[in-house]
C-alpha positions in Angstrom: 0.0 0.0 0.0 1.3 3.4 -0.9 2.3 6.1 1.6 -0.5 8.3 0.4 -3.0 5.6 0.7 -1.9 4.9 4.3 -2.3 8.6 5.2 -5.8 8.5 3.8 -6.6 5.4 5.7 -5.4 7.0 9.0 -7.4 10.1 8.3 -10.6 8.3 7.3 -10.7 6.1 10.3 -9.4 8.5 12.9 -11.4 8.7 16.2 -14.4 10.9 15.7 -14.7 10.1 12.0 -16.7 6.9 12.3 -19.8 8.8 13.4 -19.8 10.5 10.0 -19.4 7.1 8.3 -22.2 5.6 10.3 -24.5 8.6 9.6 -24.0 8.3 5.9 -24.4 4.5 6.0 -27.7 4.9 7.8 -28.8 7.5 5.2 -27.9 5.3 2.3 -29.7 2.3 3.7 -32.8 4.5 4.5 -32.9 6.0 1.0 -32.5 2.6 -0.6 -35.3 1.2 1.4 -37.6 4.0 0.4 -36.6 3.5 -3.2 -37.5 -0.2 -2.8 -40.8 0.6 -1.2 -41.6 3.0 -4.1 -40.6 0.4 -6.6 -42.8 -2.2 -5.0 -45.8 0.1 -5.1 -45.2 1.8 -8.5 -43.4 -0.9 -10.5 -45.4 -3.9 -9.4 -47.8 -3.7 -12.4 -45.2 -2.3 -14.9 -43.4 -5.5 -15.7 -44.8 -6.6 -19.1 -42.3 -9.4 -19.4 -39.0 -9.8 -21.3 -38.7 -8.5 -24.8 -41.4 -5.8 -24.4 -40.7 -2.2 -25.4 -39.2 0.2 -22.9 -41.3 3.2 -21.7 -40.9 6.7 -23.2 -37.5 8.2 -22.4 -38.6 10.5 -19.5 -40.5 7.7 -17.7 -37.6 5.3 -18.4 -35.1 7.7 -16.8 -37.3 8.3 -13.8 -37.6 4.5 -13.3 -33.9 4.1 -13.9 -32.9 6.6 -11.2 -35.3 4.8 -8.9 -33.7 1.4 -9.8 -30.2 2.9 -9.4 -31.0 4.1 -5.9 -32.5 0.8 -4.9 -30.0 -1.5 -6.6 -26.6 0.3 -6.7 -26.6 2.6 -3.7 -26.5 -0.2 -1.1 -23.3 -1.5 -2.7 -21.7 1.9 -2.4 -21.7 1.9 1.5 -17.9 1.4 1.6 -17.1 4.0 -0.9 -19.5 6.7 0.2 -18.6 6.1 3.9 -14.9 6.4 3.2 -15.4 9.6 1.1 -17.6 11.1 3.8 -15.0 10.4 6.5 -12.3 12.0 4.5 -14.4 15.1 3.7 -15.2 15.5 7.4 -11.6 15.2 8.3 -10.7 18.2 6.2 -12.7 20.6 8.4 -15.5 23.0 7.5 -19.2 23.2 8.2 -21.4 20.1 8.3 -23.6 21.6 5.6 -20.6 22.0 3.3 -19.6 18.4 4.0 -23.0 17.1 3.1 -23.0 19.1 -0.1 -19.7 17.7 -1.1 -20.7 14.1 -0.4 -23.9 14.6 -2.4 -21.9 16.0 -5.3 -19.8 12.8 -5.2 -23.0 10.7 -5.3 -24.4 12.9 -8.1 -21.3 12.4 -10.2 -21.5 8.6 -9.6 -25.1 8.6 -10.7 -24.4 10.6 -13.8 -22.1 7.8 -15.0 -24.9 5.3 -14.7 -27.4 7.6 -16.4 -25.0 7.7 -19.3 -25.0 3.9 -19.4 -28.8 3.9 -19.3 -29.1 6.3 -22.2 -26.7 4.2 -24.3 -28.7 1.0 -23.5 -32.0 2.8 -24.2 -30.9 4.0 -27.7 -29.3 0.6 -28.5 -32.6 -1.0 -27.6 -34.4 1.5 -29.8 -32.0 0.9 -32.7 -32.4 -2.9 -32.5 -36.2 -2.5 -32.6 -36.1 -0.1 -35.5 -34.0 -2.6 -37.6 -36.1 -5.7 -36.8 -38.9 -6.3 -34.4 -38.4 -10.0 -35.0 -35.0 -9.9 -33.4 -36.5 -9.3 -30.0 -39.8 -11.0 -30.3 -39.7 -13.3 -27.3 -41.2 -16.4 -28.9 -39.1 -16.0 -32.1 -35.5 -15.1 -31.3 -35.9 -12.9 -28.3 -35.4 -15.7 -25.7 -32.2 -16.7 -27.5 -30.9 -13.1 -27.4 -31.8 -12.9 -23.7 -30.0 -16.2 -23.0 -26.9 -14.9 -24.8 -26.9 -11.8 -22.7 -27.0 -13.9 -19.5 -24.2 -16.1 -20.8 -22.1 -13.1 -21.7 -22.8 -11.6 -18.2 -21.7 -14.9 -16.6 -18.4 -15.0 -18.6 -17.7 -11.4 -17.8 -18.0 -12.2 -14.1 -14.7 -14.2 -14.3 -12.9 -11.9 -16.7 -9.7 -9.9 -15.8 -11.4 -6.6 -16.5 -14.2 -7.4 -14.1 -11.6 -8.3 -11.4 -9.8 -5.0 -11.9 -13.0 -3.0 -11.7 -14.2 -4.9 -8.7 -11.0 -4.4 -6.8 -11.3 -0.7 -7.4 -14.9 -0.8 -6.0 -13.8 -2.7 -2.9 -10.7 -0.5 -2.2 -11.6 3.2 -2.3 -8.7 4.7 -0.3 -6.0 4.1 -2.8 -8.1 5.7 -5.5 -8.9 8.7 -3.3 -5.2 9.2 -2.6 -4.4 9.3 -6.3 -7.3 11.3 -7.8 -8.5 13.5 -4.9 -9.8 16.9 -5.9 -11.0 19.6 -3.6 -14.5 21.3 -3.7 -17.9 20.2 -4.9 -16.8 20.0 -8.6 -13.8 17.9 -7.6 -16.1 15.6 -5.6 -18.5 15.3 -8.6 -15.6 14.5 -10.9 -14.2 11.9 -8.5 -17.7 10.4 -8.2 -18.1 10.3 -12.0 -14.7 8.6 -12.3 -15.7 6.0 -9.7 -19.1 5.6 -11.5 -17.4 4.8 -14.8 -15.3 2.1 -13.2 -18.4 0.9 -11.4 -20.2 0.7 -14.8 -17.2 -1.4 -15.9 -17.7 -3.7 -13.0 -21.5 -4.1 -13.2 -22.6 -3.3 -16.7 -23.2 -6.9 -17.6 -25.3 -7.5 -14.5 -27.4 -4.4 -15.2 -27.7 -5.5 -18.9 -29.5 -8.6 -17.6 -32.4 -6.3 -16.5 -33.0 -5.2 -20.0 -33.6 -8.7 -21.3 -35.5 -10.3 -18.4 -37.9 -7.3 -18.1 -36.7 -3.8 -17.0 -39.3 -3.7 -14.3 -38.9 -7.3 -13.1 -38.7 -6.9 -9.3 -37.6 -10.5 -8.6 -34.5 -10.2 -10.8 -34.0 -6.6 -9.6 -33.7 -8.0 -6.0 -31.5 -10.9 -7.0 -29.0 -8.7 -8.9 -29.0 -6.2 -6.0 -27.9 -9.0 -3.7 -25.2 -10.1 -6.1 -23.7 -6.6 -6.5 -23.9 -5.9 -2.7 -22.3 -9.2 -1.8 -19.4 -8.9 -4.2 -18.6 -5.3 -3.4 -19.2 -5.1 0.4 -19.0 -8.5 2.0 -15.6 -9.7 3.2 -14.0 -11.8 0.5 -16.9 -10.9 -1.8 -14.7 -11.1 -4.8 -14.6 -14.9 -4.3 -18.3 -14.9 -5.3 -17.4 -14.3 -8.9 -17.5 -17.9 -9.9 -20.8 -18.9 -8.1 -22.5 -15.8 -9.6 -21.0 -16.6 -13.1 -22.2 -20.2 -12.8 -25.7 -19.1 -11.9 -25.9 -16.7 -14.8 -24.6 -19.3 -17.3 -27.2 -21.9 -16.1 -30.0 -19.3 -16.3 -28.8 -18.2 -19.7 -28.9 -21.6 -21.2 -32.2 -22.3 -19.5 -33.9 -19.2 -20.9 -32.5 -20.0 -24.4 -33.6 -23.6 -24.3 -36.9 -23.6 -22.4 -38.1 -20.0 -21.6 -41.6 -21.1 -20.6 -40.2 -23.0 -17.6 -38.0 -20.3 -16.2 -39.3 -18.9 -12.8 -39.8 -15.2 -12.3 -40.2 -14.4 -15.9 -43.6 -13.0 -16.9 -45.1 -14.3 -20.1 -45.0 -11.3 -22.5 -48.0 -12.7 -24.4 -50.1 -11.9 -21.3 -49.4 -8.2 -21.7 -51.3 -6.1 -24.1 -48.2 -4.0 -24.8 -46.1 -6.9 -25.8 -44.3 -6.8 -29.1 -45.4 -10.4 -29.5 -48.9 -9.1 -30.2 -47.7 -7.8 -33.5 -47.0 -11.2 -34.9 
């Protein structure tokens, strides 16, 4: 560990800083729980099954921010807690500390909104070229299975390992890229967000093929991301998670009707399958 990283570790976990960490951890957990409650109430009837069109862009983005808060924020307990401790250690008013931490979180969220926009327009482009490509009972289930298989393979890739190590070890990154002020915090958050996208893009891509509003898969993927990022030795879960995704990918491709927690798109009046 570098000398700068050791200094940041000593500062972050100095006596009196753990209260700030605990406060932000409680806040993150509370906000995530509220997001989950809203999702359960609002999104419960919005899952039209895999292969169905996404909502209009404004509604999609609102839903994405809600999903991001519920799914990704819990896995950022370590990162946000360490950042809050370091900000508090540098002195200043509590309100200024809170603003800086929120700027960091906003920068992080911006990176994921960028990913969402890219995925949204990619989905729109595929639909504009050929509806049949994503019609669930034609080739859509094969496409979904391929996405899960790719996600499983990515779990055990070297790039995933590099990004996951970054997400599990914030202090070395802070020591190298720290910038003062709210803009510096936002830039640092955006940089971390980009690496986090590199870590979890494949897991989040799964949501687009099993049904963007599928609460069961949403909960399962949240558990995966939290476990691998926050739990001790969480990086060792890469192989079990990869194995699960591979099995589910082949299952969906071979026998989509028998896969649990997938809503039949033919039961939805908005399903693209209705056009065939």
